[in-house]
N, C-alpha and C positions, 0 to 999 in steps of 0.2 A: 151362037153359043155364048153364054155369059162367062166372063173371065172371073176367076177367083182372086181375091185380094192376095197380094204377095205375102202378107203377114200370115195368112192361113195356109197358103200353098206351100210355103217354104218353112213351115214349122218343123223343127227337128223331130225325127222319129227314133233316133238312136242316141245314146250318150256321146258317141264319137262325133255327131253332127252339131253338138252344142258349141256356141261361141263363148269362149272364156269359161269361168266357173270350174276350173280344173280341180280345185280343192273339194268341191261337192261331188264331182264325178268320181274322183278317186275313192272317197269314203263310201259312196253308194255302190260302186262297182265291187269293191272288196267285200262289202257286206253281203251282196248278192252271191258272189262266187263262193264265199265261205259259209253262206246261209246263216249268218249271225244277224238275224232280223229283229228289229225293235217293233213294238206294236203301235208307236205314234211318232210321226216325223213333222217337224215344223220348218217351213221354208219362208224366209224373210228376205226382203229386198225391195227396191223401188220398182216402178212399173216397167214391164217389158224386158226383164232380165232373165226370164225362164222359170219362174216358180211353178206355174201350171203345167208347162211343158215337161219339166223334170218329174213332176208328180205323175203325169200320164205315162211317161216312159217307165217309171218305177212300177206302176200298176201293171203295165204290159209285161215287164220282166218277171213279176211275181206269178203271173197266170199263163205264161207262154206254154203251149203244149209240148215244146221241146225240152222243158225243164226250167227250173229257176236259174237264172244267170244274168250277167251284166250285158249280154248281147242277145236280145230277143230276136227270133227268126224273122218276124215281120211278114211271114207267109201263111201262118196258120190262121184259123178262124178267129181265135182270140185276139191275135195281134191286129188283124184287119178290122175286127169289131171295135177295138179301142181306138184305132186311127180314124175310123168313121164316126166315132162318138155314139155307138149303139151297143156297147158292152153292158149287159144287164147287171153284172156284179161290180161295176164301177159307178158308184153313186156320187155325182157331183152336186154339191149344195152351195148355193149363193147365199152366204150369210148376210149380205147386205139387204136382201129382200126377205129373208126369213129370220128375223131377229127375235121373234116372240118365243117364250118358253114352250108354248104349245107345239110349235113347229119342231123344236128340239126333242120333245118327248115323243112325238109321232115318229121321228127319225129313229130314236133309240128303241122303239117298240119292235122294230124289225131286225135289230142287231142279233138277236138270239137265233135267227133262222140261218141255216147253212147256205153257202153260195149255190147258185143255180148252174153256172157254166164253168167257172174257174175254180182255182184252189182257195183263193181268198176273196172275201167281200171287202172292197176298198172304198172307204168314205173320204172323198176329196172335198174339204170345206174351204172354199175360197173367201178371202176377206174376212177371216175368222174374228178379227178384232171388232167387227160390227155387231156381234152377238151381245145380247143384254146380259146383265149380271145374273139374272135368274137362269138364263140359258146356260151360262158357264157353270153355275152351280149344279144344274141338272146333268151336265155333261161330265162332271169330274169323276164320278164313280166308274162309269163305263170307260172313260179315257184311261183310268189307272189300271183297271183289270178287265180288259175286253175279252171276249171269247177268242179261242185260238185261231179261228178262221177270219178274224176281223183285223184290218189295218186302218189306221187313221192317218191321213195326209192333210195337214193344215197349211194354208198359205195366207200371208198377210204382208201388207206394206208398212204397218206400224206395230211392231212387236211390243212397244212400250205400253200400249193400251191393254195388253193381255195380262190377266192376273198371274201372280207368281205361282199359284197352285197349278195352273195350266202349263206354264213354262217348265216346271219341274217334272212334268210327266211326259215330256217330249224330247226327242233329239233335235236340236236346233241347228239349222244350216243357214248362214247368212250369205246371200248372193250379192256379188259386187257389181257395181256399174261397169259397163263396157267402155273401153277406151276408144277415142276417135279412130285410132289406127285399126283396132279390131273391127269396128263397124265399117270402116272404109274397105277393108279387105273382104268382109262378108258381102257388102253390096256389089263389089266388083265381081265376085264369084257368081252371084245371082244374075247380074246383067249379062255376064258372059254366057251363061246357060240359056238365058232368055233371048240372046242375040239382039240386044239393044245397045246401040252405040252410046258411048259416054265419054266424059272428060274427067280426069282425076281430080281437078280442082272442084268440080261440081260435087263429086262424092265427098270430098273433104268438108264442104259447106253443109251437106246433108248430115254427115256424121257429127259435126259440131252442134247443129241445131237439134239433133236427137237427144242430146244430153244424157248419154249413157244407156239409152233404151233401144234395144234391137227392134222392137215392134214399132216404135215411133219412127225409126229410120226407114223401115219398109213402107210405112204409110206415107212418109214424105217422098219416098222413091216412086210410089204409085202416082202421087200428085205431080211429081216432076216429069214423069213419062207422059202423062196426059198434057201438061203444060207445054212441053217441048215437042209435041206431035211425034211421039215415038223415039225421041232422042233426049239424052240427059246432057245439056250443055251448061257451062259455067254461067254465062250471061243470063240464060233463062232461069236457072236456079236462083241466082242473085236477085233477079226481079221478082221471082215467086216468093222468096223468103223476106223481101223487103230489106235486104242487107245494104249497108253503106259501101260504096266503092272503096277499095283498098288504096286507091291513089290519093284520097284525101288524108288518110292516116300517114302515108309515106311523105306527102308534101308537108304535113304538120311537123313530123319529126325532122325533116330536112331544114325547115325554116327555123325550128328551135335550135338545131345544131349550129346553123349559120348565124344565129342571133339576129335574124333579119326581121325588123319591125314591119317593113313594107310588105314582105311576103305574108306575114301573119295577118296584116290588115286586109290584104287582097283576098286571102283565103276566107276570112270571116265574112266578107261581103258576098263571096260566091256561095258559101253555105247558107247565108240568110236568104238569098234569092232563090235557092233550090228548095227551101223548106225541108232541109234534111233532118233526120232523126238524130238529135244531139245525144241522147242517151246511148243509142247504139254506137255512135261514133266515139263517145267517151269509153265505152266498153272495149271497142277495138283498139283504142289508144293504150289502154291499160294492158291489154294482152300483148300488144307490140312491145311495150316497155318491159314486160316480163320476159318475152323472148329475147329482147336485146340484152337484158341482164344475164340471161343464160349464156348468150354468145360471149359476153365479156368474161365471165367467170369460168364457165365449163367449155368454152370454145365450140359449143354446138348446142342445139335445142333438142329437148326430149321428144317433142312432137313436131308435126308439120308447122312451119312458121306461118304467121298471119301474112307477113310481107315476103318479098323476094329475098331469098337467102343471100344472094350476092350483095344486095343493098344493106341487109342487116349486118353482114360481116364487115363491110366497109364502115358503117356507122359505129359499130362496136369498137373499132380501132380509133375512131376519131374522138369519141366522147369519153369523158372520165367516168369511172365507176360511180363515184359519189354523185355526179350530175344525174345519171340515170336513176339512181335510187331516190334522189330528191324529186325528180319529175314523177316517179311512180307514186310517192306519197302525196304529192300535190294533186295528182289525178284522182287518187282514191278519195281525198277530202273534197275535191271538186264534184265527184259523183254524189256525195252526200249533200253538198250545197245546192246542187241542181234541184233537189226535192224541196228545199227551203226558199229558193229564190223566187221572185214573182214570175220569172220566165226561165225555162230551161236554157235558153240561149244565153241569158245573163250569167248563169252559173258556169256554163261551158267557157264562155269568153273570159271570165274572171280567172278561171283555172289556167288558161293559156297565158294570161298576163302575169300571173304569179310565176309561171315557169320562166318567163323572160326576166322578171324583176329579181328573183332570188337566185343566189348562187351558193352552193354548199362550201363548207370549209372556211368561211370568213366569219370570225367571231365578232361580237359587238365592239370589243375593245380595238380589234384590228381595223374594223370599219371606221371607228371614230378617229383612229390614228391617221388613216388615209385622208379622211376629210380635213383633219387638222393640218396635215402636211400641205394639202391643196390650198387651204385658206392662208397658210403661212407664205406660200409662193406669191399670193396676190396682195396680202396686207402685211406690213412690217409688224413684228412682234412688239407689243407694248407692255410696260410694267405699271401696275397701279401705284399712284402716288399716295402719300400719307393721308391727305384729307379725304380722298375717295374711299379709303378703307375705314373711315370712321375714327382715325386717330387724331389726337390733339397735338398739334405741332406749334412751335413758337410763332411761326409766320401766319398760319391760318388756324385759328382756334374755333371759330363758329361757322364760317362760310367756306365751303370747298370751292376751289377754282375749277372752271369749266373750259378754260381757254385751251386751245390746241397747243401742244408742245412738240417740238421736234423729237424724233426718236433718239434714245440714248446712244451715246457713243459706245462702240464695241470695246470691251476691256481686253487687255493683252492676255489675261489668264482664262483658261477654259472654264474654270469654276464660275467666274463672274459672268461669262457669256451666257450661261444657262441658268441664271438665277430665276428668270421668269418661267423657264421650262418646268421647274419644280411645282410652281403654282398650277400650271397647265396640267401636269401629270396628276396632281392631287384631284383636280376637278374631274379628270377622266376616270380616276379610280372611284370617285364617289358615284359617277353615273353608271359605271359597269357593275359595281357591287351593290347598288341600291340601298345605301345607308343614308344616315342623316346628313344632308348637304350642309346645313348650317353649322353643325359641329366640325365638319371637315374644313369648311371655309374659315371658321374661327381659329383652328389650329394653323392653317396656312398663313392667315393674317398675322398670327403671332410670330411665325417664322419670317414673314416679310418685314415685321418691325425690326428684327435684328439685321435683315439685309439692307433696309433702307435708312437705318439710323446713321447718324454721323459717327466718325471713328471714335470721338470722345465718349459718346453715349454707349457705343458697342463695347469699348474697352472697360467701361464701368459695370456692364451687366454681369459678367462672371464674378466680379468681386462682391456684388450685392447678393448673388445667389438666386436672383429671381428676374423675371422678365415683365414687361408692361402687360397689364391685363387687357385683353382685346375688348373693344367696344363694338357691339353689333351695329351695323349701318346698312342702309339699302345699297344694293348692287348698282354701281354706276359704270359709265364708260371708262375703260382702262386707259390710264394716262402713263406715258413713259416717265421714268425717274431721271433725275439729273445724273450726269456722269460721276459727280463726286459722291453720290449715294450708293454706288456699287459696292457690295461687301467684299472684303478681302478673304483669301483662303483661310486665314486664322479664325475669322469670325464664323465661317461655315463649320470649322472644326469644333469651335466652342458650342455652337448650337447642336451639332450632332452628338457631342459628348453629353449634353444635358438629356437628350432623348435616350441615349444608351444607358445613362445612370438611372434614369427613371424606370426603364424596363428591367435592368439587372437587379435593382434593389427589391422591388416588389413589396416594400413595407412603407406605410405612411410614417412620415417623420414625427407626427403628433399622435400616433397610436401604435402601441406595441402589438396589437392583434394583426394577423395577416389580412391584407386588404383583398377585396374581390378583384377579379380580372378586369382591368380597365380596357382591354382590347388593344393596347399599344404594345405590340410585341415585335421582336425581330429587328430592333433598331441597332444592329451590329455596326461597329465602327470599321471602316475600311480605309485603304490608303487614299481614296478619293472621297472627300467630304461631301461633295455634291451627290455622288452616286449613292452614298449611304442614306442621305436624307430622302432622296427621290424613291429609293427602294422601299424605305419605311412607309412613306405615304401611300405608295401604290399597292403594297403587299397586304395591308391590314384593313379589313372592312369596318372595324369597330373603333371609333375614336370618341373621346370624352367631349361632351357638349360644353361650349363656352358659356360663361355666365352662371354656372351651377355652383361655384365655390366662392366663398367670400375672401379667400386668401388672395394676396397680390401675386402669387405664383401659381397659376392654374395648371401648369404642365408639370412643374417639379414637385408640387405638393398637393395632388388631388385628394379630396376628401370623399370617401365612399361610405355611405351609411350602411351598416350591416344589420340585417334583421335576423335575429336568432330564431330558428324554428322552434315552435312551441312543442314541448314534449307531449307525446301521445300516451295517454294513460292506458296501460294494459291491465286487464283483469288478472289478478294473481291466480296461479294454479293452486287449487285447494290442496292443502297439505294432507299427506297420507300418514300411515302409522310410522313408517320409517323414512319419511321425506327428509332430504338433506343429507342422508348418509351416502357416502361414496361407495359404489359397488364395484368390485373387481371381477365379477363373474363375466365370462365371455357371452356376449349377446347372441341371440338367434341369427341365423342367416336371413337375408331378405326374402328368399323363397319361402322359408318356413313361416315367417311373420306374415307374408302376404296370404299364405294359405289359411292361417288362423283369422286374418281380417275378412277373408271371403266367407269363412264359416260364421263369423259374427254378423255378417250382412250389414255393414256400416254404411251410412249415408250422411250427406250434409256436413255439418261442423265436426261431428264425431269422426267421420272418415278422414277429413282433412287433418285433424289432430293425430290420428293413428298413423297416417302416411309420413308424418314428420317425427315419428318416434321409433326407437329400437326396443325390441322385447328382450328383457334380461332373464326371463324365465317364468315358468308357471308350475305351480304345485296344486295340491288339493285345497289350499286356502286362498291364494292370491295370485294375481297376474301382475308382474312387475314390468314397468315401462320406464323409459328415459327419453325426455324430449330433447331434440337437437337444439343446442344453444344458439345456433345460427338462424333458427326459425321461431323467434319469440312471438310473432304475430299469430301463430296457429293456436296459442293457448288462450282460452277464455273459460269462464265459469260454465257457460252453457254447453260448450263442447265437452268439458270434463264430465258434466252431469250426464249428458247423453251417452258418452262412452261408458261411464260407470254403470248406468242402467242396462246397457246392452250386454256388458260383460256379465253382470249378475244374472240376467235373464237367460243367456245362452250357455254360459259356462258354470254358473253358480258359485263363483269365487269373487273375492274382493279385488278392486283395482287400486294399485299403489304406484306412485312415481318415485324414482330414485335418481340420484346423480351418478353419471357414468363418465369417467375421465378419458375414455378411449374415443376412437373415431366413430361417429354416429353414421353408420351405413343404413340409411332409412330407405323405404320404398320410393319416396319422392326424389331423393338424391340419386338412387339407382336409375329411375326413369329418366331423370335429366341427363345422366351420363350416357345412357343408351341412345337418347336422342342426339346428343352431341356426337357420339361415334357414328351414327347413321348420317348426320349432316356432313361430317368430315369425309365419309366414304362417298357420299353423293357428289361433293365438290371435287374429290379426286377423280370420280368417274367422268364428270363433265369435262375436266381439264384433259383427260386422256382420250376423250371421244375424237375420232378423226374428223368428223364434220365440224366440230367446234374449232379444232386446230386449223382447218381450212378457212373457216370464216375469220378467225383471228389473223391469219396470215394474209389472206387476199383483201379483206375489207377493213383491216385494222380494228376489229371489234374487240370488246372486252367483256368478260363475264362478271356480272354483278353478284358478288358472293351472297348478299342478303336476299337474293331472289331464288337461290337454289333450295329446293325442298326435297327431302327424301320421300320415296314412295311409302305410303302407309301400308304396313303389312297386315 
């Protein structure tokens, strides 16, 4: 005896036997029980979710000899004929093979005839999106007004290809994918009735491979039974599906958690020798990281975990949430890189190396600070000497010295001890902020001039009101300064005062016009002179370039050339009969003015001009408008002429513009205000959303206000 395929043998025959699709069953059952029947139904969804099955059950319920209802008896001749596929009044059409308009016309020629055996003649058109455009056009009239004894049941996997005229004539039901849990339970019930031994893990693998399709899962189950000689075992199913052993995913996660380079290296060699499917392994790693993130945030997984639950729970407590999120992103990017790499193995291994190399929560500036601290432990801090900074000193005017000098003695004051730290902090700020390094180095060299000058030179600098102009020089090895050149606290105060005075004034001493922002801001004086200067250098990304000003005081008196914007010539609004007179009449409301604009059928420049105007009134001779003074760009001679012509053509009156001293509540301003209100409501809704609050609390996430968009009504 030939065995029937499980997908055909266990096809549901009642609505109650369906797996999932509760929303469709409820709607159809209520329609049948109340006999509120439509003439056309459209079932959409992916393959194997029950489109054809539901259509057949619905046809059986319509023609059951026991009466129309949601529970056909299944015993009468009609129900048995439908189940056996020989019911004459159920015409099943495969639109994929009958796409021509001649086939559709031949089908519709028989619509007028009454059913032979049942109450209704049911046309079940499967894969209806495959019909040609001519076939759809031929079907439209009959689909809209069919005879009372005809019902159309359409099924498709791609409803987007259907014309809107067809969609509007049908009741549409969207069938959802089945979850792995639903498929696993369904397979377990079938195997229990078939008396086939099975393992739960094997069914989970089959359900996952089915990808939401019940028919695919039953086909795979047939294959698994044959492969396992009447049994469904996990090892056999894994070998049949070509899945990667879960132990590799578990070992990968454990090695990453332990930061064990040797374990990763050993595992890479094993995978290469086995010739494993790297794409499948990367997919399993991504799924495992997803489940691990669920464990960390929700303390459980929604579905069956890819790995052992005890292992996942332990790993979730060991790893940081940010670390798992970083690995997940690296794995996703690695999955894309595997398609671009010369070999998928290269892409996979590089993704693992990134997971080992990168650690979340460590900014660039912090990383540089750590590296600088490590370097400081190995090499003593050195301060550049005057010749190496490009300065001219009495001792060395043309040739800088390259001889090694002993490190400078440590001063007794904390301010003098960290004079070289300011220069180092400025260099870090330039690297982290990505600004012009030469300009920042010039500013720091000017500060070093004050720090390394002799006490006599330093004391004279505030009196002259200017500092030495820095000279650009190539970067050389940093040499320590002599102990006598360490600046005093008073000298640091004087330098910080000059920065603060320059920031607070904001006005060039040689120009009465306000100068443009030089980017040197926030130079506030504090009790510690060193901290004020260091904070100023690190906090501001924009610094003036050295050598751009001819003055001997590049910091205290920077010269910024201002370019005045050229005035834009605006076309004057043509004067009307009473233009320039101030009107005191109350303007129309925005709604009334918009209704008149719609009547005028304005487009282009004329519509833009009208949207920025208020209507002061209309009589039998003229239409009076007033342009919003805040929107002068809307006025132009072309816009005025087009608007005047449209007003004369539609209303038969003259168009005049008047001055109005009140608030101009124009359609454009009203639309802008409505959008602002909707954006504010959308932001408030996002902030009050419980899921958003949970993400902000658990993951320290923030909402970017500029990305919030209200739903378009």
